[in-house]
C-alpha positions in Angstrom: -7.9 19.3 8.2 -5.0 17.5 9.5 -2.3 18.0 12.0 0.9 17.8 10.4 3.4 18.6 13.2 2.2 16.2 15.9 3.2 16.8 19.5 5.1 14.0 21.8 2.0 13.3 23.5 0.2 12.3 20.0 2.9 9.9 19.4 2.7 8.4 22.7 -1.0 7.9 22.1 -0.2 6.2 18.8 2.5 4.0 20.6 -0.2 3.0 23.2 -2.8 2.2 20.8 -0.6 0.1 18.8 0.6 -1.7 22.0 -3.2 -2.4 22.8 -3.5 -3.8 19.3 -0.6 -6.0 19.4 -1.2 -7.5 22.9 -4.7 -7.1 24.2 -6.5 -9.4 21.7 -5.5 -12.8 23.2 -7.1 -12.0 26.5 -10.5 -10.7 24.9 -13.3 -12.9 24.2 -13.9 -14.2 20.7 -16.9 -11.8 20.0 -14.8 -8.9 21.0 -11.9 -9.9 19.0 -14.1 -10.3 16.1 -15.5 -6.8 16.4 -11.8 -5.1 16.2 -11.3 -7.3 13.2 -14.3 -5.9 11.5 -13.1 -2.3 12.4 -9.9 -3.0 11.0 -11.6 -4.2 7.6 -14.3 -1.4 7.6 -11.6 1.3 8.6 -9.7 0.3 5.4 -12.9 0.6 3.5 -14.0 4.0 4.6 -10.6 5.2 4.0 -10.7 4.1 0.4 -14.2 6.0 0.1 -12.7 9.3 1.6 -10.1 9.6 -0.7 -13.3 10.0 -3.2 -15.5 11.7 -0.9 -13.1 13.9 1.3 -10.2 14.4 -0.8 -11.8 14.6 -4.6 -15.1 15.6 -3.8 -16.9 12.8 -5.3 -19.9 11.7 -3.6 -20.4 8.0 -4.6 -23.1 5.6 -3.3 -21.6 2.8 -5.5 -18.3 2.4 -3.3 -20.0 -1.2 -2.2 -19.5 -2.4 -5.7 -15.6 -2.5 -5.4 -15.9 -3.9 -1.9 -18.3 -6.9 -3.3 -16.2 -7.4 -6.4 -13.1 -8.2 -4.3 -14.9 -10.2 -2.2 -16.9 -12.2 -4.8 -13.5 -12.7 -7.0 -11.7 -14.3 -4.5 -15.0 -16.5 -3.4 -15.0 -17.7 -7.0 -11.6 -18.9 -7.1 -11.9 -20.7 -3.9 -15.5 -22.3 -4.5 -15.7 -22.8 -8.2 -12.1 -23.3 -9.2 -10.4 -24.7 -5.9 -7.7 -22.2 -5.5 -7.4 -22.0 -1.9 -4.2 -19.9 -1.7 -4.8 -16.5 -0.1 -2.4 -14.8 -2.4 -4.0 -15.5 -5.7 -7.2 -14.6 -4.4 -6.1 -11.4 -3.2 -4.4 -10.4 -6.5 -7.7 -11.3 -8.1 -9.6 -9.3 -5.9 -7.7 -6.4 -7.0 -7.8 -7.0 -10.6 -11.3 -7.4 -10.2 -11.9 -4.1 -8.3 -9.7 -2.1 -10.8 -11.5 -3.4 -13.9 -14.8 -2.6 -12.1 -13.4 1.1 -11.3 -12.5 1.7 -14.7 -15.8 0.8 -16.0 -17.3 3.0 -13.3 -15.1 5.7 -13.9 -15.5 6.1 -17.5 -19.3 6.3 -17.1 -19.7 8.1 -13.9 -17.2 10.6 -14.5 -18.8 11.9 -17.4 -21.1 14.0 -15.0 -20.7 15.6 -11.7 -22.6 16.3 -8.6 -25.7 14.7 -7.8 -25.8 13.0 -11.2 -22.5 11.2 -10.3 -24.1 10.1 -7.2 -27.0 8.8 -9.0 -24.7 7.2 -11.7 -22.7 5.1 -9.3 -25.8 4.3 -7.2 -27.5 2.8 -10.3 -24.4 1.0 -11.3 -24.0 -0.6 -8.0 -27.4 -1.7 -7.9 -26.9 -3.4 -11.5 -24.0 -5.4 -10.1 -26.2 -6.0 -7.0 -28.9 -7.6 -9.5 -26.4 -9.5 -11.4 -24.9 -11.5 -8.4 -28.6 -12.4 -7.7 -29.1 -13.8 -11.3 -25.9 -15.6 -11.7 -26.9 -18.5 -9.5 -24.2 -20.8 -11.1 -21.3 -18.4 -10.7 -22.3 -16.1 -7.7 -24.7 -18.3 -5.9 -27.8 -16.2 -6.4 -29.5 -14.8 -3.4 -27.5 -17.0 -1.2 -24.1 -16.1 -2.1 -21.2 -18.2 -1.7 -20.9 -20.0 1.9 -18.6 -22.3 3.8 -15.4 -20.2 2.9 -12.6 -21.3 5.2 -9.7 -19.0 6.6 -7.3 -18.1 4.3 -4.1 -20.4 3.4 -1.1 -18.0 3.5 1.1 -20.9 2.8 4.3 -22.3 4.4 2.4 -25.0 6.3 0.7 -22.4 8.4 -2.5 -23.1 9.9 -4.8 -20.1 10.3 -6.9 -19.6 13.4 -9.3 -16.8 14.5 -6.2 -15.3 16.5 -3.6 -15.6 14.0 -6.5 -14.1 11.5 -6.7 -10.9 13.7 -2.7 -10.5 13.2 -3.3 -11.0 9.5 -5.9 -8.3 9.1 -3.9 -6.1 11.4 -1.1 -6.1 9.2 -3.1 -5.4 6.2 -4.9 -2.5 8.2 -1.2 -1.1 9.2 0.0 -1.2 5.4 -3.2 0.2 3.9 -3.3 3.3 6.3 0.2 4.0 5.7 -0.3 3.8 1.9 -3.4 5.8 2.0 -1.7 8.4 4.5 1.3 8.8 1.9 -1.1 8.9 -1.2 -3.3 11.9 0.5 0.2 13.8 1.7 1.7 13.5 -1.6 1.5 15.9 -4.6 -1.2 13.9 -6.1 -3.3 14.1 -3.0 -2.8 17.9 -2.7 -4.0 18.2 -6.3 -7.0 16.2 -5.4 -7.8 18.5 -2.6 -7.5 21.5 -5.1 -9.9 19.6 -7.3 -12.5 19.3 -4.4 -12.1 23.0 -3.5 -12.1 24.6 -7.2 -12.1 22.2 -10.3 -12.4 24.9 -12.8 -9.6 26.7 -11.3 -7.3 23.5 -11.3 -8.4 22.9 -15.0 -7.5 26.6 -15.6 -3.9 26.0 -14.1 -3.5 23.1 -16.7 -4.3 20.0 -14.6 -6.2 17.3 -16.2 -8.8 17.0 -13.5 -10.6 14.0 -15.1 -7.7 12.0 -15.2 -6.8 12.7 -11.4 -10.2 11.6 -10.5 -10.3 8.8 -12.7 -7.0 7.8 -10.8 -8.5 8.5 -7.3 -11.3 6.2 -8.1 -9.1 3.2 -9.3 -6.8 3.6 -5.9 -9.9 4.0 -4.0 -11.4 0.6 -5.4 -8.1 -1.3 -4.9 -8.2 -0.8 -1.3 -12.2 -1.4 -0.9 -11.3 -4.8 -2.8 -8.6 -5.4 -0.2 -11.4 -4.7 2.3 -13.7 -6.8 0.5 -11.6 -9.9 0.3 -10.8 -9.7 4.2 -14.2 -9.4 4.7 -15.1 -12.5 3.0 -12.9 -14.5 4.7 -13.9 -13.3 8.3 -17.7 -13.8 7.6 -17.3 -17.2 5.8 -19.3 -16.2 2.8 -20.1 -13.4 0.5 -23.5 -12.4 -0.8 -25.3 -9.6 -2.8 -25.6 -7.5 0.5 -21.8 -6.9 0.0 -23.0 -5.0 -3.1 -25.9 -3.4 -1.7 -26.8 0.2 -1.5 -27.1 -0.4 2.2 -23.4 -1.3 2.6 -22.4 1.7 0.4 -24.7 4.1 2.7 -23.2 2.4 6.0 -19.4 3.1 4.8 -20.6 6.7 3.9 -22.0 7.2 7.3 -18.7 6.0 8.7 -17.0 8.6 7.0 -19.6 11.5 7.8 -19.8 10.4 11.4 -16.0 9.8 12.0 -14.9 13.2 9.5 -14.0 13.5 6.3 -11.5 16.3 7.2 -9.3 14.6 9.4 -7.3 11.4 7.9 -8.1 9.0 10.7 -11.7 10.3 10.9 -13.1 7.4 9.1 -11.7 4.7 11.2 -13.2 6.2 14.0 -16.5 6.3 12.2 -15.9 2.6 11.6 -15.5 1.6 15.1 -18.6 3.7 15.9 -21.0 2.1 13.5 -19.4 -1.3 13.9 -20.4 -1.1 17.7 -23.6 0.7 17.1 -24.4 -2.3 14.9 -23.6 -4.9 17.3 -25.7 -3.7 20.2 -28.5 -3.2 17.7 -28.2 -6.8 16.9 -28.5 -7.8 20.4 -31.8 -5.9 20.8 -33.7 -4.7 17.6 -31.8 -6.3 14.7 -34.9 -5.9 12.3 -34.7 -1.9 13.0 -30.9 -1.7 12.1 -31.9 0.4 8.8 -33.8 2.8 11.0 -31.1 3.0 13.4 -28.5 3.6 10.8 -30.8 6.4 9.3 -31.1 8.2 12.7 -27.5 8.0 13.3 -26.9 9.8 10.2 -29.1 12.5 11.0 -27.9 13.1 14.4 -24.5 13.1 13.1 -25.0 15.8 10.3 -27.1 17.9 13.1 -25.1 17.9 16.0 -21.6 16.7 14.7 -21.1 18.7 11.9 -17.5 18.0 10.6 -17.6 14.6 12.4 -16.4 13.2 15.7 -12.7 13.3 15.0 -12.9 17.0 13.8 -14.3 17.7 17.3 -11.9 15.7 19.1 -8.9 17.3 17.4 -10.4 20.7 18.4 -10.8 19.6 22.0 -7.3 18.3 22.2 -6.1 21.5 20.6 -7.9 23.5 23.2 -6.6 21.2 26.1 -3.2 21.5 25.0 -3.2 25.3 24.7 -4.7 25.7 28.2 -2.7 23.3 30.2 0.7 23.8 28.2 0.9 20.3 26.9 3.9 19.5 24.7 
């Protein structure tokens, strides 16, 4: 579900949100600024998963593999090869995530439904185990640590404040590109595959090729998110590849809504803030809280919070005649 002809007040809300993102952060404490950066990064990650789940109908529990491979690839260039420039690391992250997606797609797309979920889960856990075993390359269970802020060149020294704006630029670009993808003829075909794949095959579409392409595109954006997350945290570890990361981003999509384009971004914000408050009081119970949030969302927020907000806005707009 998506509003294509947006009223003037919606554009006004977008402009207000953009102004807040541009001008508010310098006045916020460091922890709040860091949380917003994390929302941007995981917003990209959740949108990339929703391309598979919400638009193509592929339920994957191995999407963290692309996120982790993107992070590990850039971290290895920095720590093992001494390449500190941001741009080669980003390019390597995209290449690594794409290669991983090709391997995943060729194997996992041989099956469908629950079997696709199980295959992606198994392949993701294989990478998780490999990251622990490859101590000389990936740092083992400790991961790769002491990663500095990115060096973007031109003699520019990166600070936490400037890193915020770097992530904001990538967030805007990724959201725009994904919006164009899902609203293109390619995106319409993906939605047709989600609705009735057999009918799309009968119409002459090579559905396997379209699903394979969607896995690769989703992996590229997940790789960007992993690369940015690595710089924000200053390290990368096996947890970036773990099933808990995959289930967390899946919860973001389900909680926010897979039917509204910006729903996963809202879900990312809700999960990031929930995780922050859980870390203040009961960090050891975060997996239990995550599971409880998932149960509550599928029970009381079917379709996701964004879908309910859209319906509420439409009712208010019709009732009060808002343009």
